[in-house]
N, C-alpha and C positions, 0 to 999 in steps of 0.2 A: 363415886363418892362426892366429887365436885358438883354434880348435877343435884344430888340430894341436898347438899348444903345450900345451893342456890334456890331450890324450891322451898326449903324450910325458911330461909330468909325472906322470900317473897311472901310466904304465908304470914309470917310475923308482922311484916310491913302492912299487909292488908288488914289484919286484925287491929293493929294500932291505929290505922286510919279510920276504921269503922267505929272504934271506941271513942274517938275524939268527940267532945261535946260541941255543939254549935248552938248559937243564940239567934233567934229570928227577930229582926228589927223592922219596924214599919214606920215610915216617915211620909208625911204629906206636905208638899210645898207647891207654890204657884210660880211659874216663870213668866216674866214680863219682857217681851221682846219689843223694843221701841225702835222702829225702822225709819222714822221721819222726825223732823224738828231739831232743835238745838241740843236736846238731851238724848240723842240716839244712843242705843246700846248694841246695835247691830248694823254693820256696814258691808255692802257688797264689795268684794275685792276682785271678783272675776265674773264677767258677764256671760261666759260660756260660748257655745258654738254659733257661728253666724248662719250655718246651714240648718241648724235646729234651734231656733230662738228660745232661750231659757235653759236648754240642756247644758249642764256643766257649770252653771252659775254658782258661785261660792260666796257665802256670807260668813263673816267672823262676828262672834258675839261675846258680850260681857254683861249678861242679863241679871237683874235682880231676882232673887228667890224670896218669896214672902210667905207668911203663915196663912194668909187668906187671899181671895182673889183681888182684893184692893191693893194697889201699888203702894199705898200709904200705911199698910199693916206692918207688923214686925218683920225686919229683915232676917231671913233664915240663913242666907248666904248668897253666893254668886255662881252663875253658870257661865263658865268660860270655855269656848269652843267654836264650833262651826256647824253649818249645815250646808249641804251640797245638793243641787238639783240633779237627780240621777235617773230621771224618767224621760224616755224619748217621747212619751205622750204627755208632755208638760201642760197642754191646754186641758185635757180631759182627766188627767190623773197627776196632779202636781205633787208627786211624792218626792221625798228628800232623805238623804242620809243625815242623821242627827248624831253628832258626837260631841260630848262636853264633859268637863270635870265640874262637879258640884262642890264647891268649896264652902264647908259649913261653918256658920258663926253662931247659930242658935239651934237647939238648947246648949247651954254651956258645956255639958259633958261631951258634945260632939265638935266643939269649937276647934278649928284648925284641921279637922278630919276631912277627907275628900271621898267622893264616890265618882267612879268613871262610868258614864252612861253612853250607850251608842245603840243605833239600830235604824231601821226604816221607819220614817215618820209618814204614815199614810194619811195626809191631811184631810181628805174628804170622809174619813171614817171618824165617827164620833168618839169612839174609844179604841185605842191601839196599844201595843206593847212594845217596849224597847228593853234591851238587856242592860244589867249592871254587871260590868265585866271585871271590877276590882275596886280597890280603895286604899286609903292610907289612914294612919292613926287608928281610931276606934273602929274603922272599917277595913283594916288590913285584911286582905284575902277575902273580901266580900264577894259574894256571887248572888245574883237574883234577877229581878225584873222590876219594871215600873209600868203601870198603866197610865196612859196619857189621855187626857180628856179636855176638850175645849170648854172653858168657862169664861164667859164674858170676853174680856180682852186678854185673858191669860191662858196658859196651859197648866192644868192641874197634873202633878206627878204624884201618884200613889206608889211609893217605893217599898218593896219588900226584899230584904237581904238576909242572908245567913252569914254569920261571921264566927269564926272558931273562938 
């Protein structure tokens, strides 16, 4: 009898989860990583291994997210997080782990909401994907992905998420 009740409850939970409606949201923004000069937004805090130069280097960032590739365009938010050189073949394949929180300011309906983005950043690839693993505010329980594309001096993020 207890087994039947447990199976019935599991079945009801599965049906409820399947019936839940989700909304797909698409946002495009451009991340500006300034690594030199007096207005730097990214600073190396660890140089990595002396045995494998560059491997293990860590950079912390607080980058502007804008509406177009121009750094002077409308500020959409900030990308606060880090990237870490995680490739032993740093010279031929300068890949990194990218992990940041996009703190949204524009459009107004998303102001104060966040998206958590992480994944392998294969820098030599013209277009790559990273995961959206969560969010807050309007993006609470968000899941999805972002395609990343090099555009001029910025990275274009085309983000697609589903939120309940």
